[in-house]
Backbone atoms as SQL, in Angstrom:
CREATE TABLE atoms (id INTEGER PRIMARY KEY, chain TEXT, resi INTEGER, resn TEXT, atom TEXT, x REAL, y REAL, z REAL);
INSERT INTO atoms VALUES
  (1, 'A', 1, 'MET', 'N', 91.616, 79.108, 122.900),
  (2, 'A', 1, 'MET', 'CA', 92.737, 79.329, 121.859),
  (3, 'A', 1, 'MET', 'C', 92.925, 78.747, 120.707),
  (4, 'A', 2, 'GLU', 'N', 92.893, 79.451, 119.565),
  (5, 'A', 2, 'GLU', 'CA', 92.971, 78.819, 118.343),
  (6, 'A', 2, 'GLU', 'C', 94.253, 78.127, 118.102),
  (7, 'A', 3, 'HIS', 'N', 94.381, 76.873, 117.409),
  (8, 'A', 3, 'HIS', 'CA', 95.224, 76.248, 117.005),
  (9, 'A', 3, 'HIS', 'C', 95.707, 76.722, 115.652),
  (10, 'A', 4, 'GLU', 'N', 97.393, 76.993, 115.748),
  (11, 'A', 4, 'GLU', 'CA', 97.489, 77.689, 114.346),
  (12, 'A', 4, 'GLU', 'C', 98.158, 76.510, 113.634),
  (13, 'A', 5, 'ALA', 'N', 97.893, 76.037, 112.236),
  (14, 'A', 5, 'ALA', 'CA', 98.609, 74.832, 112.026),
  (15, 'A', 5, 'ALA', 'C', 100.190, 75.240, 111.303),
  (16, 'A', 6, 'ARG', 'N', 101.127, 74.385, 111.556),
  (17, 'A', 6, 'ARG', 'CA', 102.681, 74.589, 110.988),
  (18, 'A', 6, 'ARG', 'C', 102.450, 73.900, 109.472),
  (19, 'A', 7, 'PRO', 'N', 103.351, 74.555, 108.824),
  (20, 'A', 7, 'PRO', 'CA', 103.805, 74.265, 107.173),
  (21, 'A', 7, 'PRO', 'C', 103.391, 73.084, 107.037),
  (22, 'A', 8, 'GLU', 'N', 103.997, 72.150, 108.135),
  (23, 'A', 8, 'GLU', 'CA', 104.103, 70.507, 107.685),
  (24, 'A', 8, 'GLU', 'C', 102.779, 69.744, 108.059),
  (25, 'A', 9, 'GLU', 'N', 101.759, 70.724, 108.892),
  (26, 'A', 9, 'GLU', 'CA', 100.349, 70.013, 109.380),
  (27, 'A', 9, 'GLU', 'C', 99.422, 70.354, 108.378),
  (28, 'A', 10, 'SER', 'N', 98.360, 69.781, 108.064),
  (29, 'A', 10, 'SER', 'CA', 96.905, 70.201, 107.492),
  (30, 'A', 10, 'SER', 'C', 96.555, 70.633, 108.423),
  (31, 'A', 11, 'ARG', 'N', 95.512, 71.605, 108.234),
  (32, 'A', 11, 'ARG', 'CA', 94.469, 72.099, 109.605),
  (33, 'A', 11, 'ARG', 'C', 93.683, 70.783, 109.861),
  (34, 'A', 12, 'HIS', 'N', 93.157, 69.635, 108.949),
  (35, 'A', 12, 'HIS', 'CA', 92.083, 68.868, 109.465),
  (36, 'A', 12, 'HIS', 'C', 93.083, 67.521, 109.869),
  (37, 'A', 13, 'ASN', 'N', 93.676, 66.923, 109.208),
  (38, 'A', 13, 'ASN', 'CA', 94.528, 65.456, 109.470),
  (39, 'A', 13, 'ASN', 'C', 95.649, 65.115, 110.052),
  (40, 'A', 14, 'GLY', 'N', 96.052, 66.309, 110.747),
  (41, 'A', 14, 'GLY', 'CA', 97.560, 66.364, 111.326),
  (42, 'A', 14, 'GLY', 'C', 98.303, 66.417, 109.773),
  (43, 'A', 15, 'PRO', 'N', 99.598, 65.498, 110.621),
  (44, 'A', 15, 'PRO', 'CA', 101.024, 65.918, 109.502),
  (45, 'A', 15, 'PRO', 'C', 100.575, 65.554, 108.208),
  (46, 'A', 16, 'LEU', 'N', 101.164, 66.530, 107.151),
  (47, 'A', 16, 'LEU', 'CA', 100.881, 65.774, 105.849),
  (48, 'A', 16, 'LEU', 'C', 101.933, 64.894, 105.549),
  (49, 'A', 17, 'PRO', 'N', 101.835, 63.834, 104.771),
  (50, 'A', 17, 'PRO', 'CA', 102.333, 62.678, 104.054),
  (51, 'A', 17, 'PRO', 'C', 103.733, 63.653, 103.307),
  (52, 'A', 18, 'ASN', 'N', 104.819, 62.721, 103.373),
  (53, 'A', 18, 'ASN', 'CA', 106.219, 63.419, 103.021),
  (54, 'A', 18, 'ASN', 'C', 106.141, 63.917, 101.553),
  (55, 'A', 19, 'GLU', 'N', 105.594, 62.841, 100.558),
  (56, 'A', 19, 'GLU', 'CA', 105.406, 63.696, 99.376),
  (57, 'A', 19, 'GLU', 'C', 104.675, 64.801, 98.989),
  (58, 'A', 20, 'LEU', 'N', 103.705, 65.256, 99.809),
  (59, 'A', 20, 'LEU', 'CA', 102.880, 66.259, 99.929),
  (60, 'A', 20, 'LEU', 'C', 104.143, 67.564, 100.282),
  (61, 'A', 21, 'GLN', 'N', 104.625, 67.223, 101.588),
  (62, 'A', 21, 'GLN', 'CA', 105.770, 68.151, 101.809),
  (63, 'A', 21, 'GLN', 'C', 106.967, 68.602, 100.972),
  (64, 'A', 22, 'VAL', 'N', 107.074, 67.669, 100.552),
  (65, 'A', 22, 'VAL', 'CA', 108.077, 67.913, 99.322),
  (66, 'A', 22, 'VAL', 'C', 107.723, 68.994, 98.191),
  (67, 'A', 23, 'GLN', 'N', 106.589, 68.652, 97.757),
  (68, 'A', 23, 'GLN', 'CA', 106.093, 69.292, 96.937),
  (69, 'A', 23, 'GLN', 'C', 105.816, 70.592, 97.231),
  (70, 'A', 24, 'LEU', 'N', 105.302, 70.611, 98.209),
  (71, 'A', 24, 'LEU', 'CA', 104.754, 72.162, 98.989),
  (72, 'A', 24, 'LEU', 'C', 106.151, 73.019, 99.174),
  (73, 'A', 25, 'SER', 'N', 107.181, 72.332, 99.506),
  (74, 'A', 25, 'SER', 'CA', 108.422, 72.964, 99.653),
  (75, 'A', 25, 'SER', 'C', 109.184, 73.483, 98.591),
  (76, 'A', 26, 'ARG', 'N', 108.872, 72.529, 97.135),
  (77, 'A', 26, 'ARG', 'CA', 109.577, 73.200, 95.998),
  (78, 'A', 26, 'ARG', 'C', 108.357, 73.907, 95.392),
  (79, 'A', 27, 'PHE', 'N', 106.972, 74.084, 95.735),
  (80, 'A', 27, 'PHE', 'CA', 106.173, 74.843, 95.396),
  (81, 'A', 27, 'PHE', 'C', 106.959, 76.656, 95.866),
  (82, 'A', 28, 'ARG', 'N', 107.174, 76.535, 97.223),
  (83, 'A', 28, 'ARG', 'CA', 107.593, 77.652, 97.675),
  (84, 'A', 28, 'ARG', 'C', 109.028, 78.139, 97.272),
  (85, 'A', 29, 'GLU', 'N', 109.724, 77.420, 97.025),
  (86, 'A', 29, 'GLU', 'CA', 111.177, 77.775, 96.404),
  (87, 'A', 29, 'GLU', 'C', 110.770, 78.277, 94.992),
  (88, 'A', 30, 'GLY', 'N', 110.165, 77.769, 94.284),
  (89, 'A', 30, 'GLY', 'CA', 109.576, 78.138, 92.901),
  (90, 'A', 30, 'GLY', 'C', 109.089, 79.421, 93.026),
  (91, 'A', 31, 'LEU', 'N', 108.241, 80.098, 94.105),
  (92, 'A', 31, 'LEU', 'CA', 107.702, 81.080, 94.302),
  (93, 'A', 31, 'LEU', 'C', 108.711, 82.109, 94.696),
  (94, 'A', 32, 'ALA', 'N', 109.803, 81.840, 95.820),
  (95, 'A', 32, 'ALA', 'CA', 110.446, 82.839, 95.940),
  (96, 'A', 32, 'ALA', 'C', 111.514, 83.065, 94.708),
  (97, 'A', 33, 'GLU', 'N', 111.851, 82.138, 94.175),
  (98, 'A', 33, 'GLU', 'CA', 112.775, 82.134, 92.735),
  (99, 'A', 33, 'GLU', 'C', 112.169, 83.080, 91.419),
  (100, 'A', 34, 'MET', 'N', 110.525, 83.252, 91.478),
  (101, 'A', 34, 'MET', 'CA', 109.754, 84.000, 90.725),
  (102, 'A', 34, 'MET', 'C', 109.952, 85.537, 91.029),
  (103, 'A', 35, 'ASP', 'N', 109.591, 85.379, 92.585),
  (104, 'A', 35, 'ASP', 'CA', 109.378, 86.727, 93.345),
  (105, 'A', 35, 'ASP', 'C', 111.076, 87.800, 93.085),
  (106, 'A', 36, 'GLN', 'N', 112.217, 86.587, 92.748),
  (107, 'A', 36, 'GLN', 'CA', 113.406, 87.291, 92.921),
  (108, 'A', 36, 'GLN', 'C', 113.715, 88.178, 91.628),
  (109, 'A', 37, 'ARG', 'N', 113.085, 86.820, 90.685),
  (110, 'A', 37, 'ARG', 'CA', 113.352, 87.368, 89.254),
  (111, 'A', 37, 'ARG', 'C', 112.335, 88.389, 88.988),
  (112, 'A', 38, 'THR', 'N', 111.380, 88.620, 88.958),
  (113, 'A', 38, 'THR', 'CA', 110.391, 89.881, 88.892),
  (114, 'A', 38, 'THR', 'C', 110.927, 90.940, 89.518),
  (115, 'A', 39, 'ARG', 'N', 111.455, 90.900, 91.144),
  (116, 'A', 39, 'ARG', 'CA', 112.100, 91.980, 91.413),
  (117, 'A', 39, 'ARG', 'C', 113.259, 92.770, 90.587),
  (118, 'A', 40, 'THR', 'N', 114.260, 91.769, 90.332),
  (119, 'A', 40, 'THR', 'CA', 115.226, 92.013, 89.205),
  (120, 'A', 40, 'THR', 'C', 114.927, 92.795, 87.752),
  (121, 'A', 41, 'VAL', 'N', 114.037, 92.509, 87.229),
  (122, 'A', 41, 'VAL', 'CA', 113.279, 92.831, 86.192),
  (123, 'A', 41, 'VAL', 'C', 113.038, 93.890, 86.338),
  (124, 'A', 42, 'VAL', 'N', 112.173, 94.445, 87.405),
  (125, 'A', 42, 'VAL', 'CA', 111.359, 95.603, 87.812),
  (126, 'A', 42, 'VAL', 'C', 112.844, 96.439, 88.211),
  (127, 'A', 43, 'ARG', 'N', 113.612, 96.128, 88.714),
  (128, 'A', 43, 'ARG', 'CA', 114.687, 97.046, 89.195),
  (129, 'A', 43, 'ARG', 'C', 115.493, 97.610, 87.829),
  (130, 'A', 44, 'GLU', 'N', 115.675, 96.473, 86.755),
  (131, 'A', 44, 'GLU', 'CA', 116.650, 96.700, 85.677),
  (132, 'A', 44, 'GLU', 'C', 115.721, 97.841, 84.741),
  (133, 'A', 45, 'HIS', 'N', 114.335, 97.208, 84.796),
  (134, 'A', 45, 'HIS', 'CA', 113.519, 98.318, 83.570),
  (135, 'A', 45, 'HIS', 'C', 112.176, 98.671, 83.984),
  (136, 'A', 46, 'PRO', 'N', 112.323, 99.733, 85.157),
  (137, 'A', 46, 'PRO', 'CA', 111.263, 100.220, 85.904),
  (138, 'A', 46, 'PRO', 'C', 110.208, 100.932, 84.529),
  (139, 'A', 47, 'ILE', 'N', 110.501, 101.663, 83.719),
  (140, 'A', 47, 'ILE', 'CA', 109.803, 102.437, 82.858),
  (141, 'A', 47, 'ILE', 'C', 108.892, 101.254, 82.434),
  (142, 'A', 48, 'ALA', 'N', 109.556, 100.294, 81.451),
  (143, 'A', 48, 'ALA', 'CA', 109.105, 99.398, 80.971),
  (144, 'A', 48, 'ALA', 'C', 107.752, 98.907, 81.737),
  (145, 'A', 49, 'CYS', 'N', 108.095, 98.252, 83.028),
  (146, 'A', 49, 'CYS', 'CA', 107.412, 97.423, 83.572),
  (147, 'A', 49, 'CYS', 'C', 106.082, 98.543, 83.730),
  (148, 'A', 50, 'VAL', 'N', 106.399, 99.677, 84.029),
  (149, 'A', 50, 'VAL', 'CA', 105.154, 100.400, 84.699),
  (150, 'A', 50, 'VAL', 'C', 104.425, 100.534, 83.348),
  (151, 'A', 51, 'LEU', 'N', 104.985, 100.674, 81.929),
  (152, 'A', 51, 'LEU', 'CA', 104.265, 100.881, 80.737),
  (153, 'A', 51, 'LEU', 'C', 103.395, 99.905, 80.367),
  (154, 'A', 52, 'GLY', 'N', 103.850, 98.669, 80.847),
  (155, 'A', 52, 'GLY', 'CA', 103.369, 97.169, 80.685),
  (156, 'A', 52, 'GLY', 'C', 102.070, 96.936, 81.753),
  (157, 'A', 53, 'ALA', 'N', 102.315, 97.654, 82.813),
  (158, 'A', 53, 'ALA', 'CA', 101.538, 97.384, 83.916),
  (159, 'A', 53, 'ALA', 'C', 100.215, 98.307, 83.861),
  (160, 'A', 54, 'VAL', 'N', 100.139, 99.653, 83.181),
  (161, 'A', 54, 'VAL', 'CA', 99.501, 100.589, 82.643),
  (162, 'A', 54, 'VAL', 'C', 98.510, 99.779, 81.330),
  (163, 'A', 55, 'ALA', 'N', 99.320, 99.076, 80.650),
  (164, 'A', 55, 'ALA', 'CA', 98.709, 98.772, 79.281),
  (165, 'A', 55, 'ALA', 'C', 97.861, 97.402, 79.513),
  (166, 'A', 56, 'LEU', 'N', 98.404, 96.714, 80.336),
  (167, 'A', 56, 'LEU', 'CA', 97.193, 95.695, 81.212),
  (168, 'A', 56, 'LEU', 'C', 96.625, 95.838, 81.790),
  (169, 'A', 57, 'GLY', 'N', 96.466, 96.789, 82.616),
  (170, 'A', 57, 'GLY', 'CA', 95.316, 97.624, 83.186),
  (171, 'A', 57, 'GLY', 'C', 94.175, 97.916, 82.257),
  (172, 'A', 58, 'TYR', 'N', 94.537, 98.712, 81.348),
  (173, 'A', 58, 'TYR', 'CA', 93.944, 99.341, 80.191),
  (174, 'A', 58, 'TYR', 'C', 93.216, 98.322, 79.162),
  (175, 'A', 59, 'LEU', 'N', 93.867, 97.148, 78.835),
  (176, 'A', 59, 'LEU', 'CA', 93.046, 96.142, 78.361),
  (177, 'A', 59, 'LEU', 'C', 91.968, 95.345, 79.175),
  (178, 'A', 60, 'ALA', 'N', 92.511, 95.009, 80.691),
  (179, 'A', 60, 'ALA', 'CA', 91.564, 94.505, 81.315),
  (180, 'A', 60, 'ALA', 'C', 90.471, 95.183, 81.787),
  (181, 'A', 61, 'GLY', 'N', 90.253, 96.496, 81.740),
  (182, 'A', 61, 'GLY', 'CA', 89.328, 97.309, 81.650),
  (183, 'A', 61, 'GLY', 'C', 88.444, 97.355, 80.405),
  (184, 'A', 62, 'ARG', 'N', 88.964, 97.574, 79.562),
  (185, 'A', 62, 'ARG', 'CA', 88.213, 97.396, 77.929),
  (186, 'A', 62, 'ARG', 'C', 87.432, 95.784, 78.130),
  (187, 'A', 63, 'LEU', 'N', 88.330, 94.834, 78.727),
  (188, 'A', 63, 'LEU', 'CA', 87.678, 93.718, 78.594),
  (189, 'A', 63, 'LEU', 'C', 86.586, 93.200, 79.390),
  (190, 'A', 64, 'PHE', 'N', 86.024, 93.880, 80.560),
  (191, 'A', 64, 'PHE', 'CA', 85.421, 93.719, 81.535),
  (192, 'A', 64, 'PHE', 'C', 84.445, 94.589, 81.418),
  (193, 'A', 65, 'THR', 'N', 84.331, 95.937, 80.408),
  (194, 'A', 65, 'THR', 'CA', 83.047, 96.954, 80.469),
  (195, 'A', 65, 'THR', 'C', 82.639, 96.362, 79.257),
  (196, 'A', 66, 'LYS', 'N', 81.234, 97.270, 79.369),
  (197, 'A', 66, 'LYS', 'CA', 80.282, 96.559, 78.192),
  (198, 'A', 66, 'LYS', 'C', 80.360, 97.226, 77.174),
  (199, 'A', 67, 'ARG', 'N', 81.124, 98.379, 77.120),
  (200, 'A', 67, 'ARG', 'CA', 80.897, 99.495, 76.091),
  (201, 'A', 67, 'ARG', 'C', 82.311, 98.930, 75.510),
  (202, 'A', 68, 'TRP', 'N', 82.729, 97.668, 75.197),
  (203, 'A', 68, 'TRP', 'CA', 83.660, 97.432, 74.154),
  (204, 'A', 68, 'TRP', 'C', 83.661, 98.050, 72.697);
């Protein structure tokens, strides 16, 4: 049976150092905060977000095609 690593353990070396645990926790909190802010902006400005996504997709498509 495969062992699933807990967040406070690495897959190869056992428990993570305390400093790394703190950094990982801060990173997760930052991601959660960014996710919440993004969701709020999309709820408040859905049309602008869709138009922005379309524009970015168009630019990315133009950037990665050889017919520029």
